[in-house]
DRENDO-1510 file (C-alpha; in Angstrom, 1 decimal, always signed):
<recs>
REC; n; res; u; v; w
REC; 1; UNK; +74.9; -193.9; +24.2 .
REC; 2; UNK; +76.4; -196.6; +22.0 .
REC; 3; UNK; +78.3; -195.9; +18.9 .
REC; 4; UNK; +76.8; -196.3; +15.6 .
REC; 5; UNK; +78.7; -198.6; +13.1 .
REC; 6; UNK; +78.6; -197.3; +9.5 .
REC; 7; UNK; +76.6; -199.9; +7.4 .
REC; 8; UNK; +79.2; -199.4; +4.5 .
REC; 9; UNK; +81.8; -201.3; +6.7 .
REC; 10; UNK; +79.8; -204.4; +6.1 .
REC; 11; UNK; +78.3; -203.8; +2.8 .
REC; 12; UNK; +81.7; -203.1; +1.1 .
REC; 13; UNK; +82.2; -205.5; -1.6 .
REC; 14; UNK; +85.6; -206.7; -0.4 .
REC; 15; UNK; +83.7; -208.2; +2.6 .
REC; 16; UNK; +80.9; -210.0; +0.8 .
REC; 17; UNK; +81.2; -212.2; -2.2 .
REC; 18; UNK; +82.3; -209.4; -4.4 .
REC; 19; UNK; +85.9; -210.8; -4.4 .
REC; 20; UNK; +85.4; -214.5; -4.9 .
REC; 21; UNK; +88.6; -214.9; -6.8 .
REC; 22; UNK; +90.7; -213.2; -4.0 .
REC; 23; UNK; +88.8; -215.1; -1.4 .
REC; 24; UNK; +89.7; -218.3; -3.2 .
REC; 25; UNK; +93.3; -217.4; -3.5 .
REC; 26; UNK; +93.6; -216.3; +0.0 .
REC; 27; UNK; +91.9; -219.5; +1.3 .
REC; 28; UNK; +94.4; -221.5; -0.6 .
REC; 29; UNK; +97.4; -219.5; +0.8 .
REC; 30; UNK; +95.9; -219.7; +4.3 .
REC; 31; UNK; +95.7; -223.6; +4.0 .
REC; 32; UNK; +99.3; -223.7; +2.8 .
REC; 33; UNK; +100.6; -221.6; +5.6 .
REC; 34; UNK; +98.5; -223.1; +8.4 .
REC; 35; UNK; +98.9; -226.8; +8.5 .
REC; 36; UNK; +97.8; -227.2; +12.1 .
REC; 37; UNK; +94.4; -226.4; +13.4 .
REC; 38; UNK; +93.8; -223.2; +15.3 .
REC; 39; UNK; +94.4; -223.3; +19.1 .
REC; 40; UNK; +93.6; -221.2; +22.1 .
REC; 41; UNK; +96.3; -218.7; +22.7 .
REC; 42; UNK; +99.4; -220.2; +24.4 .
REC; 43; UNK; +98.3; -223.7; +25.1 .
REC; 44; UNK; +100.1; -225.2; +28.2 .
REC; 45; UNK; +103.3; -226.7; +27.4 .
REC; 46; UNK; +106.5; -228.0; +29.1 .
REC; 47; UNK; +107.7; -225.1; +31.5 .
REC; 48; UNK; +110.2; -222.9; +29.9 .
REC; 49; UNK; +112.1; -220.0; +30.9 .
REC; 50; UNK; +111.2; -216.6; +29.6 .
REC; 51; UNK; +112.9; -213.2; +29.7 .
REC; 52; UNK; +111.1; -212.1; +32.9 .
REC; 53; UNK; +112.2; -212.8; +36.4 .
REC; 54; UNK; +109.6; -213.1; +39.4 .
REC; 55; UNK; +110.5; -209.5; +40.2 .
REC; 56; UNK; +110.0; -208.0; +36.7 .
REC; 57; UNK; +106.9; -210.0; +35.8 .
REC; 58; UNK; +104.0; -207.5; +35.2 .
REC; 59; UNK; +100.5; -208.0; +36.8 .
REC; 60; UNK; +97.9; -207.1; +34.2 .
REC; 61; UNK; +95.1; -207.5; +36.8 .
REC; 62; UNK; +96.4; -204.4; +38.4 .
REC; 63; UNK; +97.1; -202.2; +35.5 .
REC; 64; UNK; +94.3; -203.3; +33.0 .
REC; 65; UNK; +90.8; -201.9; +33.6 .
REC; 66; UNK; +88.2; -204.5; +34.4 .
REC; 67; UNK; +86.1; -205.6; +31.6 .
REC; 68; UNK; +82.7; -204.0; +30.8 .
REC; 69; UNK; +79.8; -205.0; +33.1 .
REC; 70; UNK; +76.3; -205.9; +32.0 .
REC; 71; UNK; +74.0; -203.1; +31.2 .
REC; 72; UNK; +76.8; -200.6; +30.7 .
REC; 73; UNK; +77.5; -198.5; +27.6 .
REC; 74; UNK; +80.8; -200.4; +27.1 .
REC; 75; UNK; +78.9; -203.7; +27.1 .
REC; 76; UNK; +76.4; -202.3; +24.7 .
REC; 77; UNK; +79.2; -201.5; +22.3 .
REC; 78; UNK; +80.6; -204.9; +22.6 .
REC; 79; UNK; +77.3; -206.5; +21.9 .
REC; 80; UNK; +77.0; -204.3; +18.8 .
REC; 81; UNK; +80.2; -205.3; +17.5 .
REC; 82; UNK; +79.6; -209.0; +17.9 .
REC; 83; UNK; +76.2; -208.8; +16.2 .
REC; 84; UNK; +77.3; -206.6; +13.3 .
REC; 85; UNK; +80.4; -208.8; +12.4 .
REC; 86; UNK; +78.5; -212.0; +12.3 .
REC; 87; UNK; +77.4; -210.7; +8.6 .
REC; 88; UNK; +81.0; -211.3; +7.6 .
REC; 89; UNK; +80.7; -215.2; +7.7 .
REC; 90; UNK; +82.1; -216.6; +4.5 .
REC; 91; UNK; +83.6; -213.4; +3.3 .
REC; 92; UNK; +87.4; -212.7; +2.4 .
REC; 93; UNK; +87.8; -210.8; +5.8 .
REC; 94; UNK; +86.4; -214.0; +7.5 .
REC; 95; UNK; +89.0; -216.1; +5.9 .
REC; 96; UNK; +91.7; -213.7; +7.0 .
REC; 97; UNK; +90.5; -213.9; +10.6 .
REC; 98; UNK; +90.4; -217.6; +10.4 .
REC; 99; UNK; +94.0; -217.6; +9.3 .
REC; 100; UNK; +95.0; -215.1; +11.9 .
REC; 101; UNK; +93.6; -217.6; +14.6 .
REC; 102; UNK; +96.7; -219.9; +13.9 .
REC; 103; UNK; +99.4; -218.9; +16.6 .
REC; 104; UNK; +101.8; -221.4; +15.5 .
REC; 105; UNK; +105.2; -219.6; +15.1 .
REC; 106; UNK; +105.5; -220.1; +11.3 .
REC; 107; UNK; +101.8; -219.0; +10.7 .
REC; 108; UNK; +102.4; -216.0; +12.9 .
REC; 109; UNK; +105.6; -214.9; +11.1 .
REC; 110; UNK; +103.9; -215.4; +7.8 .
REC; 111; UNK; +101.0; -213.2; +8.7 .
REC; 112; UNK; +103.4; -210.4; +9.0 .
REC; 113; UNK; +105.3; -211.0; +5.7 .
REC; 114; UNK; +103.4; -208.5; +3.5 .
REC; 115; UNK; +103.7; -205.8; +6.2 .
REC; 116; UNK; +107.3; -206.4; +6.6 .
REC; 117; UNK; +107.9; -206.9; +2.8 .
REC; 118; UNK; +109.9; -210.1; +3.6 .
REC; 119; UNK; +109.1; -213.8; +3.5 .
REC; 120; UNK; +109.1; -214.3; +7.2 .
REC; 121; UNK; +109.1; -217.9; +8.4 .
REC; 122; UNK; +110.9; -220.1; +11.0 .
REC; 123; UNK; +113.3; -221.3; +8.5 .
REC; 124; UNK; +114.1; -218.0; +6.9 .
REC; 125; UNK; +114.4; -216.0; +10.3 .
REC; 126; UNK; +115.3; -218.6; +13.0 .
REC; 127; UNK; +116.8; -215.8; +15.4 .
REC; 128; UNK; +113.5; -213.8; +15.1 .
REC; 129; UNK; +111.4; -216.9; +15.6 .
REC; 130; UNK; +113.4; -217.8; +18.7 .
REC; 131; UNK; +112.5; -214.2; +20.1 .
REC; 132; UNK; +108.9; -214.6; +19.4 .
REC; 133; UNK; +108.9; -217.9; +21.2 .
REC; 134; UNK; +110.6; -216.7; +24.1 .
REC; 135; UNK; +108.5; -213.5; +24.2 .
REC; 136; UNK; +105.4; -215.8; +24.1 .
REC; 137; UNK; +106.6; -217.8; +27.0 .
REC; 138; UNK; +107.5; -214.7; +28.9 .
REC; 139; UNK; +103.9; -213.2; +28.4 .
REC; 140; UNK; +102.0; -216.4; +29.2 .
REC; 141; UNK; +101.8; -215.9; +32.9 .
REC; 142; UNK; +100.4; -212.5; +32.8 .
REC; 143; UNK; +97.9; -213.3; +30.2 .
REC; 144; UNK; +96.6; -216.5; +31.9 .
REC; 145; UNK; +96.4; -214.9; +35.3 .
REC; 146; UNK; +94.2; -212.2; +34.0 .
REC; 147; UNK; +91.9; -214.5; +32.1 .
REC; 148; UNK; +91.4; -216.6; +35.3 .
REC; 149; UNK; +91.1; -213.5; +37.3 .
REC; 150; UNK; +88.2; -212.0; +35.3 .
REC; 151; UNK; +87.0; -215.2; +33.7 .
REC; 152; UNK; +84.9; -213.2; +31.3 .
REC; 153; UNK; +82.5; -215.5; +29.0 .
REC; 154; UNK; +83.1; -215.1; +25.3 .
REC; 155; UNK; +80.5; -213.6; +23.1 .
REC; 156; UNK; +79.3; -216.8; +21.6 .
REC; 157; UNK; +78.4; -218.1; +24.9 .
REC; 158; UNK; +74.6; -218.8; +25.2 .
REC; 159; UNK; +74.0; -218.4; +21.6 .
REC; 160; UNK; +74.3; -220.2; +18.3 .
REC; 161; UNK; +76.0; -217.4; +16.4 .
REC; 162; UNK; +78.9; -218.5; +14.1 .
REC; 163; UNK; +82.5; -218.2; +14.8 .
REC; 164; UNK; +85.5; -218.6; +12.4 .
REC; 165; UNK; +87.1; -221.6; +14.4 .
REC; 166; UNK; +83.9; -223.7; +15.0 .
REC; 167; UNK; +86.1; -226.9; +15.9 .
REC; 168; UNK; +87.7; -224.7; +18.9 .
REC; 169; UNK; +84.0; -223.6; +20.1 .
REC; 170; UNK; +83.9; -226.1; +23.0 .
REC; 171; UNK; +87.5; -225.5; +24.2 .
REC; 172; UNK; +87.3; -221.7; +23.9 .
REC; 173; UNK; +84.1; -221.8; +25.9 .
REC; 174; UNK; +86.4; -222.9; +28.9 .
REC; 175; UNK; +88.8; -220.1; +28.5 .
REC; 176; UNK; +88.2; -216.5; +29.7 .
REC; 177; UNK; +87.8; -213.8; +27.0 .
REC; 178; UNK; +89.5; -211.0; +28.8 .
REC; 179; UNK; +92.1; -209.9; +27.7 .
REC; 180; UNK; +92.5; -211.4; +24.2 .
REC; 181; UNK; +95.8; -213.6; +24.2 .
REC; 182; UNK; +95.8; -213.7; +20.5 .
REC; 183; UNK; +95.7; -209.9; +20.3 .
REC; 184; UNK; +98.5; -209.6; +22.9 .
REC; 185; UNK; +100.7; -211.9; +20.9 .
REC; 186; UNK; +99.9; -210.3; +17.5 .
REC; 187; UNK; +100.6; -206.8; +18.9 .
REC; 188; UNK; +103.7; -207.9; +20.7 .
REC; 189; UNK; +105.1; -209.2; +17.4 .
REC; 190; UNK; +104.1; -206.1; +15.6 .
REC; 191; UNK; +106.0; -204.1; +18.2 .
REC; 192; UNK; +109.1; -206.2; +17.8 .
REC; 193; UNK; +109.1; -206.2; +14.1 .
REC; 194; UNK; +108.5; -202.3; +14.0 .
REC; 195; UNK; +111.5; -202.0; +16.2 .
REC; 196; UNK; +113.7; -204.3; +14.0 .
REC; 197; UNK; +112.3; -202.8; +10.7 .
REC; 198; UNK; +111.7; -199.1; +11.4 .
REC; 199; UNK; +111.1; -198.2; +7.8 .
REC; 200; UNK; +108.2; -200.8; +7.7 .
REC; 201; UNK; +106.8; -199.7; +11.1 .
REC; 202; UNK; +103.7; -198.1; +10.0 .
REC; 203; UNK; +102.7; -201.2; +7.7 .
REC; 204; UNK; +103.7; -203.6; +10.4 .
REC; 205; UNK; +101.6; -201.9; +13.1 .
REC; 206; UNK; +98.8; -201.6; +10.9 .
REC; 207; UNK; +98.9; -205.3; +10.4 .
REC; 208; UNK; +99.1; -205.7; +14.2 .
REC; 209; UNK; +95.9; -203.9; +14.6 .
REC; 210; UNK; +94.2; -205.9; +12.0 .
REC; 211; UNK; +95.5; -209.2; +13.7 .
REC; 212; UNK; +93.7; -208.2; +16.8 .
REC; 213; UNK; +90.6; -207.1; +15.0 .
REC; 214; UNK; +90.3; -210.6; +13.6 .
REC; 215; UNK; +89.4; -212.0; +17.0 .
REC; 216; UNK; +86.3; -209.6; +16.8 .
REC; 217; UNK; +85.5; -210.9; +13.2 .
REC; 218; UNK; +85.9; -214.4; +14.4 .
REC; 219; UNK; +83.4; -213.9; +17.2 .
REC; 220; UNK; +85.6; -215.3; +19.8 .
REC; 221; UNK; +86.4; -212.0; +21.6 .
REC; 222; UNK; +84.6; -208.9; +22.5 .
REC; 223; UNK; +85.8; -205.7; +21.1 .
REC; 224; UNK; +86.9; -204.7; +24.7 .
REC; 225; UNK; +89.0; -207.9; +25.1 .
REC; 226; UNK; +90.8; -206.9; +21.9 .
REC; 227; UNK; +91.4; -203.4; +23.1 .
REC; 228; UNK; +92.8; -204.7; +26.3 .
REC; 229; UNK; +95.0; -207.2; +24.4 .
REC; 230; UNK; +96.6; -204.2; +22.7 .
REC; 231; UNK; +97.4; -202.6; +26.1 .
REC; 232; UNK; +98.6; -206.0; +27.5 .
REC; 233; UNK; +101.0; -206.6; +24.6 .
REC; 234; UNK; +102.4; -203.1; +24.9 .
REC; 235; UNK; +102.9; -203.3; +28.6 .
REC; 236; UNK; +104.7; -206.7; +28.2 .
REC; 237; UNK; +107.1; -205.5; +25.4 .
REC; 238; UNK; +107.9; -202.2; +27.4 .
REC; 239; UNK; +108.8; -204.5; +30.4 .
REC; 240; UNK; +110.8; -206.8; +28.3 .
REC; 241; UNK; +113.1; -204.1; +27.2 .
REC; 242; UNK; +114.5; -204.1; +30.8 .
REC; 243; UNK; +115.9; -207.5; +30.0 .
REC; 244; UNK; +119.4; -207.4; +28.9 .
REC; 245; UNK; +119.0; -210.9; +27.3 .
REC; 246; UNK; +116.0; -209.5; +25.4 .
REC; 247; UNK; +117.9; -206.6; +24.0 .
REC; 248; UNK; +120.8; -208.8; +23.0 .
REC; 249; UNK; +118.5; -211.2; +21.0 .
REC; 250; UNK; +116.9; -208.2; +19.5 .
REC; 251; UNK; +120.3; -207.1; +18.1 .
REC; 252; UNK; +120.9; -210.6; +16.8 .
REC; 253; UNK; +117.5; -210.6; +15.0 .
REC; 254; UNK; +118.1; -207.2; +13.6 .
REC; 255; UNK; +121.4; -208.5; +11.9 .
REC; 256; UNK; +119.5; -211.6; +10.7 .
REC; 257; UNK; +116.7; -209.5; +9.0 .
REC; 258; UNK; +119.2; -207.2; +7.4 .
REC; 259; UNK; +120.9; -210.2; +5.8 .
REC; 260; UNK; +117.4; -211.6; +4.7 .
REC; 261; UNK; +116.7; -208.4; +3.1 .
REC; 262; UNK; +119.8; -208.7; +0.9 .
REC; 263; UNK; +119.1; -212.2; -0.4 .
REC; 264; UNK; +115.3; -212.8; -0.2 .
REC; 265; UNK; +112.6; -211.4; -2.7 .
REC; 266; UNK; +109.9; -209.1; -1.5 .
REC; 267; UNK; +106.9; -211.0; -0.2 .
REC; 268; UNK; +103.8; -210.7; -2.5 .
REC; 269; UNK; +100.8; -212.9; -2.0 .
REC; 270; UNK; +97.1; -212.7; -2.9 .
REC; 271; UNK; +96.7; -212.0; +1.0 .
REC; 272; UNK; +98.5; -208.6; +0.8 .
REC; 273; UNK; +95.6; -206.9; -0.9 .
REC; 274; UNK; +93.0; -208.4; +1.5 .
REC; 275; UNK; +95.0; -207.3; +4.6 .
REC; 276; UNK; +95.1; -203.7; +3.2 .
REC; 277; UNK; +91.4; -204.0; +2.7 .
REC; 278; UNK; +91.0; -205.1; +6.2 .
REC; 279; UNK; +93.0; -202.2; +7.5 .
REC; 280; UNK; +90.7; -199.8; +5.6 .
REC; 281; UNK; +87.4; -201.3; +7.2 .
REC; 282; UNK; +88.0; -201.6; +10.9 .
REC; 283; UNK; +85.2; -202.9; +13.0 .
REC; 284; UNK; +86.4; -200.7; +16.0 .
</recs>
């Protein structure tokens, strides 16, 4: 039996054209903070060294459950989520999902500024940015291996339904859907920030959930891809804590954020209200 998604989720004025001013302000903010086009998670770059060693690198193909198979209840739920969220095209939530598609480090940090109540950026928090980058490098192998292992088609394959990053459609079609790499990185970032800023943990973890849900709104991932992405991110961060280098870098970043709190104003942008609305209207 598939789950019934409440119609109110998609009829809420915050998701339609009922907030045109907020949508416009958020779109402007998104453009200012995302100067580069969105990209598929963790594009191949020059090989770098992460926190893991061959002996400590987790294997998600062993610990993740397999993706839903055609004809199953799980796949029916995925189909329903994809179909229902197409109605959000052009809404403020769609704009947020589009901004969340940008994984460049400055954009990623900026997306957590409201939740952290700090103006996070690569300039303001270089030590934190360095951790996120090295964490990203560390997680790449597990994520890519999993995508290649299952090579699950994305939900927009074989249809003309809209996605929020149309310019990436052809490229994304060549990349496996399961698990969601964007969700993995967003949730991993949330876990790191929640540890560094424990008094803001609830808000940060909530934003991490919304970041993953943006992939469902975008139409580039199935619901179960995102759920697996949360699990993948959690597993990677748990394993990273076994690295002395990671723990040392976390201590350095904690000091950096404490100093930033003392000199930087609280972040307050039009996107903060939209992020809170998104948290209150989950597609899951």
